[in-house]
C-alpha positions as CSV (number, residue, x, y, z in Angstrom):
1,M,0.0,0.0,0.0
2,D,1.5,3.4,-1.0
3,Q,1.5,6.5,1.1
4,E,-1.2,8.2,-0.9
5,E,-3.7,5.3,-0.3
6,E,-2.8,5.3,3.4
7,K,-3.5,9.0,3.6
8,R,-6.8,8.5,1.8
9,I,-7.8,5.9,4.4
10,L,-6.7,8.0,7.4
11,D,-8.6,11.1,6.0
12,W,-11.6,8.9,5.5
13,L,-11.6,8.3,9.3
14,T,-11.7,12.0,9.8
15,P,-10.4,15.1,7.9
16,I,-9.6,16.8,11.2
17,D,-5.8,17.3,11.6
18,Y,-4.6,18.2,15.1
19,G,-1.1,18.1,13.7
20,L,-1.6,21.5,12.1
21,I,-2.9,23.0,15.3
22,H,0.0,21.5,17.2
23,S,2.5,23.0,14.7
24,D,0.9,26.4,15.3
25,Y,1.4,26.1,19.1
26,V,5.0,24.9,18.7
27,K,5.8,28.1,16.9
28,R,4.9,30.0,20.0
29,L,7.2,28.0,22.3
30,Q,10.0,30.1,23.7
31,T,13.3,28.3,23.7
32,G,14.3,27.0,27.2
33,T,10.9,27.6,28.8
34,G,8.8,24.8,30.3
35,E,11.8,22.6,31.3
36,W,10.6,22.7,34.9
37,F,7.4,20.9,33.8
38,L,9.3,18.1,32.0
39,E,11.5,17.7,35.1
40,R,8.7,17.6,37.7
41,K,8.3,14.3,39.5
42,Q,4.6,14.1,38.5
43,F,5.5,14.3,34.8
44,Q,8.4,11.8,35.1
45,D,6.2,9.3,37.0
46,W,3.7,9.6,34.3
47,I,6.2,9.0,31.6
48,T,7.5,5.9,33.3
49,G,4.0,4.6,34.1
50,I,4.0,4.9,37.9
51,N,0.9,7.0,37.4
52,D,-1.5,6.2,34.5
53,T,-2.9,9.7,34.4
54,L,-1.6,13.2,35.0
55,F,-4.2,16.0,35.4
56,C,-2.8,19.5,35.1
57,H,-5.1,22.3,36.2
58,G,-4.6,26.0,36.3
59,I,-6.2,29.4,35.8
60,P,-6.9,30.7,32.3
61,G,-3.7,32.0,30.8
62,A,-1.4,29.9,33.0
63,G,0.3,28.3,30.0
64,K,-1.4,24.9,30.1
65,T,-1.7,24.6,26.3
66,I,2.0,25.7,25.9
67,L,3.0,22.9,28.3
68,A,0.8,20.4,26.6
69,S,2.5,21.2,23.3
70,L,5.8,20.9,25.0
71,A,4.9,17.5,26.4
72,I,3.8,16.3,22.9
73,N,7.1,17.5,21.4
74,H,9.1,15.8,24.2
75,L,7.3,12.5,23.7
76,S,7.6,12.6,19.9
77,S,11.3,13.3,20.3
78,K,12.0,10.8,23.0
79,F,10.3,7.9,21.3
80,R,11.1,8.8,17.7
81,G,11.8,5.7,15.8
82,N,10.2,3.5,18.5
83,S,7.3,1.8,16.7
84,A,6.1,0.2,20.0
85,I,5.2,3.6,21.4
86,G,2.1,5.6,20.3
87,V,1.4,9.3,20.8
88,A,-1.9,11.0,20.0
89,Y,-3.5,14.2,21.2
90,V,-6.4,16.6,21.0
91,Y,-6.5,20.4,21.4
92,F,-10.0,21.3,22.5
93,N,-11.4,24.7,21.4
94,Y,-14.7,26.4,22.2
95,N,-15.0,27.5,18.6
96,R,-14.8,23.9,17.2
97,Q,-17.6,22.2,19.0
98,E,-18.8,20.6,15.7
99,D,-15.5,18.6,15.7
100,Q,-15.7,17.6,19.4
101,D,-18.4,15.0,19.7
102,F,-17.3,11.7,21.0
103,Q,-17.3,9.9,17.7
104,K,-15.2,12.6,16.0
105,L,-12.8,12.7,18.9
106,L,-12.4,8.9,18.8
107,A,-11.8,9.0,15.1
108,S,-9.1,11.6,15.5
109,L,-7.3,9.6,18.1
110,L,-7.6,6.5,15.9
111,K,-6.3,8.3,12.9
112,Q,-3.2,9.3,14.7
113,L,-2.5,5.9,16.3
114,A,-3.3,4.0,13.1
115,G,-1.1,6.4,11.2
116,G,1.7,5.6,13.5
117,C,1.6,1.9,12.6
118,H,3.7,0.8,9.7
119,P,2.1,-0.7,7.7
120,L,-1.4,0.6,8.4
121,P,-3.3,-1.9,10.6
122,D,-5.3,-4.5,8.6
123,S,-8.4,-3.8,10.7
124,T,-8.4,-0.1,9.7
125,K,-7.9,-1.0,6.0
126,E,-10.7,-3.6,6.2
127,L,-13.0,-1.1,7.9
128,Y,-12.3,1.4,5.1
129,N,-12.9,-1.2,2.3
130,E,-16.2,-2.3,3.9
131,H,-17.5,1.3,3.7
132,L,-15.9,2.3,0.4
133,K,-18.5,0.9,-2.0
134,K,-21.4,2.3,0.2
135,R,-19.6,5.7,0.5
136,T,-20.3,5.7,4.2
137,R,-18.3,6.3,7.4
138,A,-17.6,4.0,10.3
139,S,-20.1,3.8,13.1
140,L,-19.2,4.6,16.6
141,E,-19.1,1.0,17.6
142,E,-16.8,0.2,14.7
143,L,-14.5,3.0,15.7
144,K,-14.5,1.7,19.3
145,T,-13.6,-1.8,18.2
146,D,-10.8,-0.6,15.8
147,F,-9.4,1.8,18.4
148,K,-9.1,-0.9,21.0
149,G,-7.4,-3.1,18.4
150,V,-4.9,-0.5,17.3
151,V,-4.1,0.5,20.9
152,A,-3.3,-3.1,21.6
153,K,-0.6,-3.1,18.9
154,Y,1.5,-0.7,20.9
155,S,3.4,-1.6,24.1
156,K,2.5,1.8,25.5
157,V,0.3,4.7,24.3
158,F,0.4,8.3,25.4
159,I,-2.7,10.5,24.9
160,I,-2.6,14.2,25.6
161,L,-5.9,16.1,25.9
162,D,-5.6,19.9,26.2
163,A,-8.2,22.3,27.5
164,L,-10.9,19.8,28.6
165,D,-13.0,22.8,29.8
166,E,-13.5,23.8,26.1
167,C,-15.4,20.6,25.3
168,Q,-19.0,19.9,26.1
169,F,-19.1,17.9,29.3
170,F,-21.3,15.1,28.0
171,E,-18.9,14.4,25.1
172,L,-15.9,14.7,27.4
173,N,-17.3,12.3,29.9
174,L,-17.9,9.7,27.2
175,L,-14.3,10.0,25.9
176,L,-12.6,9.9,29.3
177,S,-14.8,7.0,30.5
178,G,-13.7,5.0,27.4
179,L,-10.0,5.8,27.9
180,V,-10.2,4.9,31.6
181,E,-11.7,1.5,30.7
182,L,-8.9,0.9,28.2
183,Q,-6.3,1.7,30.9
184,K,-7.5,-1.4,32.7
185,E,-6.3,-3.6,29.9
186,H,-3.5,-1.6,28.2
187,R,-0.6,0.7,29.1
188,L,-2.4,3.9,28.2
189,Q,-1.0,7.0,29.7
190,L,-3.3,10.0,29.8
191,L,-2.3,13.6,30.3
192,A,-5.0,16.2,30.5
193,T,-5.2,20.0,31.1
194,S,-8.1,22.1,32.2
195,R,-9.2,25.0,34.3
196,P,-10.0,23.8,37.8
197,I,-13.8,23.3,37.2
198,P,-15.3,21.1,39.9
199,E,-17.2,18.7,37.6
200,I,-14.1,18.1,35.5
201,M,-11.9,17.7,38.6
202,D,-14.3,15.1,39.8
203,L,-13.5,13.0,36.7
204,F,-10.0,12.6,38.0
205,N,-10.7,11.3,41.5
206,H,-10.0,7.6,40.6
207,S,-6.9,5.8,41.6
208,N,-3.5,6.2,40.1
209,V,-4.0,9.8,39.1
210,A,-1.4,12.5,39.8
211,K,-2.5,16.1,39.9
212,L,-0.3,19.2,39.2
213,Q,-1.3,22.8,39.5
214,I,0.0,24.9,36.6
215,R,1.3,28.5,37.0
216,A,3.6,30.5,34.8
217,E,7.0,30.1,36.3
218,T,9.0,33.3,36.9
219,S,11.9,32.0,34.9
220,D,9.7,31.3,31.9
221,V,8.0,34.7,32.2
222,N,11.4,36.5,32.3
223,A,12.7,34.5,29.3
224,Y,9.6,35.4,27.4
225,I,9.9,39.1,28.3
226,E,13.6,39.1,27.4
227,A,12.9,37.6,24.0
228,H,10.4,40.3,23.3
229,M,12.3,43.3,24.5
230,D,12.7,44.5,20.9
231,K,9.1,45.6,21.1
232,L,10.0,48.3,23.6
233,S,11.5,51.7,22.9
234,R,15.2,52.0,21.9
235,V,16.0,53.8,25.2
236,T,14.6,51.0,27.2
237,R,16.4,48.3,25.2
238,R,19.7,50.0,25.8
239,N,19.2,50.5,29.6
240,P,20.0,47.2,31.4
241,V,18.8,48.5,34.8
242,L,15.5,49.6,33.3
243,R,15.2,46.3,31.5
244,E,15.5,44.4,34.8
245,E,13.0,46.7,36.5
246,I,10.5,46.1,33.6
247,K,11.0,42.3,33.9
248,A,10.5,42.4,37.7
249,D,7.4,44.5,37.4
250,I,5.8,42.5,34.6
251,S,6.6,39.2,36.3
252,E,4.9,40.3,39.5
253,A,1.9,41.8,37.7
254,V,1.1,38.8,35.6
255,D,0.7,36.7,38.7
256,G,1.2,33.2,37.2
257,M,-0.3,34.1,33.8
258,Y,1.3,34.2,30.3
259,V,-1.5,35.7,28.2
260,V,-1.3,39.2,29.7
261,I,2.4,39.6,28.7
262,F,2.8,42.1,25.9
């Protein structure tokens, strides 16, 4: 099977491409920031499988999405070339609710994991061929069955879900419930980010879950400010004392948030 046909099958599962969204977030990453997150015990325990799930919560603008994209990059780099490890992710967004029902979310995760198998799983190819003549799409039950089968092909699967609070709770609950069930049978590591909303927090009260509060680290804020000093006046840029005062004042004012910087 050539690459063009594989792409046709994967796009049949869903045309949604979270890789493009991820690439956009990666462009915003400031070099050297977020290392504290990757070094945290909670994250390292999640990577090694001590904890099945890592739930990262924080106020709006704390940098949760940036850290999620950093985690995805870290996993992709760490396990590059390791066909036994699967990585899949979803970036939720209030403005894309039509793409965020359970069936489409499951299809998106399946697309990524099936696409990581070489060659493409026979079950996915067979599912495509069954529907090809009828010009139909897979049912939810068919997607569930194939998803379980594809997950089983990996020795470990990492799934990152960013901004749970931007998904309808009903659809989110269906997705998380399904993933938690799969964790009972397979090595499926789940990392999720969200604002600290009680009903979402309650979804992570089961065993083997680590929780981590996210705040913008002072070192990250300072690095971001330093990298954008060229937006300030020439006098400010040439005055090192004033630069340090500006960094200190902004760092204190943002109070753990990224989005208010510049």
